[in-house]
C-alpha positions as CSV (number, residue, x, y, z in Angstrom):
1,X,0.0,0.0,0.0
2,X,0.9,3.7,-0.4
3,X,0.6,5.2,3.0
4,X,0.9,8.9,4.1
5,X,1.9,8.9,7.8
6,X,1.2,12.2,9.5
7,X,3.3,12.7,12.6
8,X,2.7,15.1,15.6
9,X,4.0,18.5,14.5
10,X,4.9,19.7,18.0
11,X,8.4,18.1,17.8
12,X,10.6,16.7,15.1
13,X,10.6,12.9,14.6
14,X,14.3,12.2,15.4
15,X,16.4,10.5,18.0
16,X,16.5,11.0,20.9
17,X,12.6,10.8,20.8
18,X,10.7,13.1,23.1
19,X,8.0,10.5,23.8
20,X,6.5,7.1,22.9
21,X,4.3,8.5,20.1
22,X,7.3,9.9,18.3
23,X,9.3,6.7,18.6
24,X,6.3,4.6,17.5
25,X,5.7,6.7,14.4
26,X,9.4,6.3,13.3
27,X,9.4,2.5,14.0
28,X,6.1,2.0,12.2
29,X,7.3,3.9,9.1
30,X,10.5,1.8,9.0
31,X,8.6,-1.5,9.6
32,X,6.1,-0.8,6.9
33,X,8.8,0.0,4.4
34,X,10.6,-3.3,5.3
35,X,7.3,-5.0,4.4
36,X,7.4,-3.5,0.9
37,X,4.8,-0.7,1.5
38,X,5.4,2.8,0.2
39,X,5.5,5.3,3.1
40,X,5.8,9.0,3.1
41,X,6.2,10.6,6.6
42,X,4.9,14.2,6.9
43,X,6.7,15.7,9.9
44,X,8.2,18.8,11.4
45,X,11.4,20.2,10.0
46,X,14.4,18.6,11.5
47,X,12.9,15.1,11.4
48,X,15.1,12.2,10.4
49,X,14.3,8.5,10.3
50,X,16.7,6.2,8.6
51,X,15.3,4.8,5.3
52,X,12.1,6.8,5.5
53,X,11.1,9.5,2.9
54,X,10.1,12.6,4.8
55,X,8.2,15.7,3.6
56,X,9.1,18.3,6.1
57,X,6.6,20.8,7.3
58,X,7.9,24.2,8.4
59,X,6.4,24.7,11.9
60,X,6.9,28.0,13.7
61,X,8.4,28.0,17.2
62,X,5.1,29.0,18.8
63,X,3.8,25.5,18.1
64,X,4.9,23.6,21.1
65,X,3.9,20.4,23.0
66,X,0.8,20.8,25.2
67,X,1.0,20.1,29.0
68,X,-1.3,17.4,30.2
69,X,-0.2,17.5,33.9
70,X,-3.1,19.7,35.0
71,X,-6.9,19.0,35.1
72,X,-8.7,18.2,31.9
73,X,-9.8,21.7,31.1
74,X,-10.3,23.4,27.7
75,X,-7.3,25.3,26.8
76,X,-7.6,28.8,25.4
77,X,-6.6,29.2,21.7
78,X,-3.3,31.0,21.2
79,X,-1.3,32.0,18.1
80,X,0.4,28.6,18.2
81,X,-3.0,26.9,18.0
82,X,-4.0,28.8,14.9
83,X,-0.6,28.3,13.3
84,X,-0.9,24.6,13.7
85,X,-4.5,24.5,12.6
86,X,-3.6,26.2,9.3
87,X,-0.6,23.8,8.8
88,X,-3.0,20.8,9.2
89,X,-5.6,22.4,6.9
90,X,-2.9,23.1,4.3
91,X,-1.5,19.6,4.6
92,X,-4.8,17.8,4.3
93,X,-5.9,20.0,1.3
94,X,-2.6,19.1,-0.4
95,X,-3.2,15.4,0.3
96,X,-6.7,15.7,-1.2
97,X,-5.1,17.2,-4.4
98,X,-2.5,14.3,-4.3
99,X,-5.0,11.6,-3.6
100,X,-3.8,9.5,-6.6
101,X,-0.4,9.1,-4.8
102,X,-1.8,7.4,-1.7
103,X,-4.1,4.6,-0.6
104,X,-4.5,5.7,3.0
105,X,-3.7,8.5,5.4
106,X,-2.7,7.5,8.9
107,X,-2.5,10.4,11.4
108,X,-0.7,10.3,14.8
109,X,-1.1,13.9,15.9
110,X,-3.2,14.4,19.1
111,X,-4.4,17.9,18.2
112,X,-7.9,19.3,17.6
113,X,-7.1,20.6,14.1
114,X,-5.6,17.2,13.1
115,X,-9.0,15.5,13.6
116,X,-11.2,18.2,12.3
117,X,-9.2,19.3,9.3
118,X,-8.7,15.6,8.1
119,X,-12.4,15.6,7.3
120,X,-11.6,17.5,4.1
121,X,-10.2,14.2,2.7
122,X,-13.2,12.9,0.8
123,X,-11.7,10.2,-1.4
124,X,-8.8,8.9,0.8
125,X,-9.4,6.6,3.8
126,X,-8.2,8.3,7.0
127,X,-7.2,6.6,10.2
128,X,-6.2,8.2,13.5
129,X,-4.1,6.5,16.2
130,X,-4.8,8.2,19.6
131,X,-1.7,7.8,21.8
132,X,-3.4,9.7,24.7
133,X,-6.4,9.1,26.9
134,X,-9.5,11.4,26.9
135,X,-7.7,14.3,28.5
136,X,-8.7,17.1,26.1
137,X,-12.4,18.2,26.3
138,X,-12.2,20.0,23.0
139,X,-10.9,16.8,21.2
140,X,-13.5,14.7,23.0
141,X,-16.3,16.9,21.8
142,X,-14.9,16.9,18.2
143,X,-14.8,13.1,18.2
144,X,-18.4,13.0,19.6
145,X,-19.6,15.3,16.8
146,X,-17.7,13.2,14.1
147,X,-19.2,10.0,15.4
148,X,-22.7,11.4,15.7
149,X,-22.5,12.7,12.1
150,X,-21.3,9.3,10.8
151,X,-18.0,10.6,9.5
152,X,-15.9,7.8,8.1
153,X,-12.7,8.5,10.1
154,X,-11.4,5.3,11.6
155,X,-10.0,5.5,15.2
156,X,-7.3,3.3,16.6
157,X,-5.9,3.4,20.1
158,X,-3.2,1.6,22.0
159,X,-5.0,-0.1,24.9
160,X,-8.4,-1.2,26.1
161,X,-7.9,1.1,29.1
162,X,-7.3,4.1,26.8
163,X,-10.4,3.2,24.7
164,X,-12.6,3.1,27.8
165,X,-11.8,6.7,28.6
166,X,-13.5,7.8,25.4
167,X,-16.7,5.7,25.9
168,X,-18.8,8.8,26.5
169,X,-17.8,10.4,23.2
170,X,-16.9,7.7,20.6
171,X,-16.1,4.0,20.1
172,X,-12.9,2.8,18.6
173,X,-12.5,0.7,15.5
174,X,-9.2,-1.0,16.5
175,X,-7.1,-1.6,19.6
176,X,-3.5,-2.2,18.6
177,X,-0.8,-2.5,21.2
178,X,2.5,-0.9,20.6
179,X,5.3,-3.3,19.8
180,X,9.0,-3.4,20.3
181,X,11.7,-4.8,18.0
182,X,13.2,-7.5,20.2
183,X,16.1,-8.0,17.7
184,X,17.3,-4.5,18.7
185,X,16.8,-4.8,22.5
186,X,19.5,-6.8,24.2
187,X,18.4,-9.2,26.9
188,X,20.3,-9.1,30.2
189,X,19.9,-12.3,32.2
190,X,21.7,-11.1,35.3
191,X,22.3,-7.9,37.2
192,X,24.4,-7.3,40.2
193,X,22.7,-7.3,43.7
194,X,23.6,-3.7,44.2
195,X,22.2,-2.6,40.8
196,X,20.3,0.7,40.9
197,X,16.7,1.5,40.1
198,X,15.7,3.4,37.0
199,X,13.1,6.0,36.1
200,X,12.8,6.6,32.3
201,X,10.5,9.1,30.8
202,X,10.0,12.8,30.1
203,X,10.5,15.1,33.2
204,X,6.9,16.2,33.7
205,X,4.5,15.8,36.6
206,X,2.2,13.1,35.2
207,X,5.1,10.7,34.8
208,X,5.8,10.5,38.5
209,X,9.4,11.6,38.8
210,X,9.0,12.9,42.3
211,X,7.3,9.6,43.4
212,X,10.2,7.6,41.8
213,X,12.7,9.6,43.9
214,X,10.6,9.0,47.1
215,X,10.4,5.3,46.4
216,X,14.1,4.9,45.8
217,X,14.9,6.9,49.0
218,X,12.5,4.8,51.1
219,X,14.0,1.6,49.7
220,X,17.5,2.9,50.2
221,X,18.5,2.3,46.6
222,X,20.3,4.5,44.1
223,X,18.1,5.8,41.3
224,X,19.0,6.8,37.7
225,X,16.7,9.2,35.9
226,X,16.7,9.1,32.1
227,X,14.6,11.6,30.3
228,X,14.5,15.0,28.8
229,X,13.1,18.1,30.6
230,X,9.7,18.5,29.1
231,X,8.4,20.9,31.7
232,X,11.2,23.3,32.7
233,X,9.3,25.0,35.5
234,X,8.4,21.7,37.1
235,X,12.0,20.6,36.8
236,X,13.4,23.7,38.4
237,X,10.9,23.9,41.2
238,X,10.4,20.2,42.1
239,X,13.1,18.0,40.7
240,X,16.3,20.0,40.7
241,X,16.2,20.7,44.5
242,X,15.6,17.0,45.2
243,X,18.6,16.1,43.1
244,X,20.8,18.6,44.9
245,X,19.6,17.3,48.2
246,X,20.1,13.6,47.3
247,X,23.7,13.9,46.0
248,X,25.2,11.1,44.1
249,X,22.5,8.6,45.1
250,X,20.2,10.0,42.4
251,X,21.5,11.0,39.0
252,X,19.7,12.6,36.1
253,X,21.3,11.4,32.9
254,X,19.3,13.5,30.5
255,X,17.7,12.3,27.3
256,X,19.2,9.1,25.9
257,X,19.0,7.4,22.5
258,X,17.1,4.2,22.2
259,X,20.3,2.1,22.2
260,X,21.7,3.9,25.3
261,X,18.4,3.5,27.1
262,X,18.1,-0.2,26.4
263,X,21.7,-0.8,27.5
264,X,21.0,1.0,30.7
265,X,17.7,-0.9,31.3
266,X,19.7,-4.1,31.2
267,X,21.9,-2.9,34.1
268,X,19.3,-2.0,36.7
269,X,17.3,-4.1,39.1
270,X,13.9,-2.6,38.3
271,X,12.1,0.2,36.5
272,X,9.9,2.6,38.5
273,X,6.6,3.8,36.8
274,X,4.8,5.6,39.6
275,X,2.6,7.4,37.1
276,X,0.3,10.2,38.1
277,X,-2.1,9.9,35.2
278,X,-3.9,7.1,33.2
279,X,-1.0,5.9,31.1
280,X,-2.5,5.1,27.6
281,X,0.0,2.3,27.0
282,X,3.5,2.3,28.5
283,X,6.2,1.7,25.9
284,X,9.0,2.3,28.4
285,X,7.9,-0.6,30.8
286,X,7.6,-2.9,27.8
287,X,11.1,-2.0,26.7
288,X,12.4,-2.6,30.2
289,X,10.7,-6.0,30.4
290,X,12.2,-6.8,27.0
291,X,15.7,-6.4,28.6
292,X,14.6,-8.6,31.4
293,X,14.1,-5.9,33.9
294,X,10.8,-6.1,36.0
295,X,8.7,-3.0,36.7
296,X,7.0,-1.5,39.8
297,X,4.1,0.7,38.7
298,X,1.1,2.4,40.0
299,X,-2.1,0.6,39.0
300,X,-3.4,3.2,36.5
301,X,-4.3,3.3,32.8
302,X,-2.9,0.4,30.8
303,X,-0.5,-0.9,33.5
304,X,-2.9,-3.8,34.2
305,X,-2.7,-4.8,30.6
306,X,1.1,-4.8,30.1
307,X,2.4,-5.9,33.5
308,X,1.7,-9.3,35.1
309,X,1.7,-8.7,38.9
310,X,4.1,-11.1,40.6
311,X,5.5,-12.3,37.3
312,X,7.0,-9.4,35.4
313,X,6.7,-6.7,38.1
314,X,4.4,-5.4,40.8
315,X,1.4,-3.2,40.7
316,X,0.5,-1.0,43.6
317,X,-2.3,1.4,44.3
318,X,-1.8,4.9,43.0
319,X,0.2,7.1,45.3
320,X,1.3,4.3,47.6
321,X,5.1,5.0,47.6
322,X,5.6,3.1,50.8
323,X,4.2,-0.1,49.4
324,X,6.2,0.3,46.2
325,X,9.4,0.8,48.2
326,X,8.6,-2.3,50.2
327,X,8.5,-4.4,47.0
328,X,11.9,-3.3,45.7
329,X,13.7,-6.1,47.5
330,X,11.3,-8.6,46.0
331,X,12.3,-7.7,42.4
332,X,15.0,-10.4,42.6
333,X,12.3,-13.0,42.9
334,X,11.0,-12.3,39.4
335,X,12.8,-14.3,36.7
336,X,14.2,-12.0,34.1
337,X,13.5,-14.6,31.4
338,X,9.7,-14.3,32.3
339,X,9.8,-10.6,31.5
340,X,11.4,-11.2,28.1
341,X,9.0,-14.0,27.2
342,X,6.0,-11.9,28.2
343,X,7.1,-9.2,25.7
344,X,7.8,-11.7,23.0
345,X,4.4,-13.2,23.3
346,X,2.3,-10.0,23.6
347,X,4.2,-6.9,22.4
348,X,6.4,-7.9,19.5
349,X,7.0,-5.4,16.7
350,X,6.0,-8.0,14.0
351,X,2.7,-8.6,15.7
352,X,2.0,-4.8,15.8
353,X,2.8,-4.5,12.1
354,X,0.5,-7.5,11.4
355,X,-2.3,-5.7,13.2
356,X,-1.8,-2.4,11.4
357,X,-1.6,-4.2,8.0
358,X,-5.0,-5.9,8.8
359,X,-6.5,-2.6,9.8
360,X,-5.2,-0.8,6.7
361,X,-6.6,-3.5,4.4
362,X,-9.9,-3.3,6.2
363,X,-10.1,0.4,6.2
364,X,-9.1,0.8,2.5
365,X,-11.8,-1.8,1.4
366,X,-14.7,0.0,3.1
């Protein structure tokens, strides 16, 4: 098939990736090309994905990632919103004029204009993968209107938990778990007894960085933090003082490439995911389990779907840092081979590609 992949425009699609959605888009594009599909990635200037043709979109600096750490409130429109809206409108009108070049348009941007403006494509099937739960009232309402009006957009999301958050507004056509390429992720069968804990993710309130620090301190274990500073104010006010106070026991390593992160994951005793929101999927814990590293996570969002309690990690109730810390010493009881096998059986990259190919064939034939 000839597929137009539309990436989120708030950041370039290039290593080191800001988040799981960006990493997934890059991997999906490469995987589809390996399976002999023709893929064109439409992405922000500065994007670079090996082997993938990219049509760059010049995005002004005032188009920036949204913050999802606060309550689910409608955000006021600003110049960045209108700039992005016009970019999406222009892109989808261009794709309408170029409809003979593509069989399907697959959009990964979680932005109100991405959903609404894609309705101008009358002769090309359009699918949207939603990588976030129902956190945006304006997007929720747009999806409700589109569903009520019978618009033929097809909706995909990454977990049953994520789909349930949209039940009030719209159903989903497909649930497709994210997959990881196990050929690229090295398995580490053993780690030293004194191995540290790891937090990996963007530095933002909803990811639970402060809680990870508290868990490590309660457990008396060193903690490595891998992730870019997504919310500068939050970092300066909440994280930087904790790092200065903790000294060498807690280290912030910054944003790492995939290869660096996977190597690091194989050298730690456990990954901490004390999330403060309903995680739509959880690519990072799946990657950690692929290296053999078990996960301690708060029981929110899709964590129930990706972690097997007592087999590949431990699930604790949200906010219970004391219980999470008490489980750290039990991580050694979990066979690292069980973690790897769990990912092989449920979250492999080939399986994800199979599911997307089936969805594409189904969508294009309707």
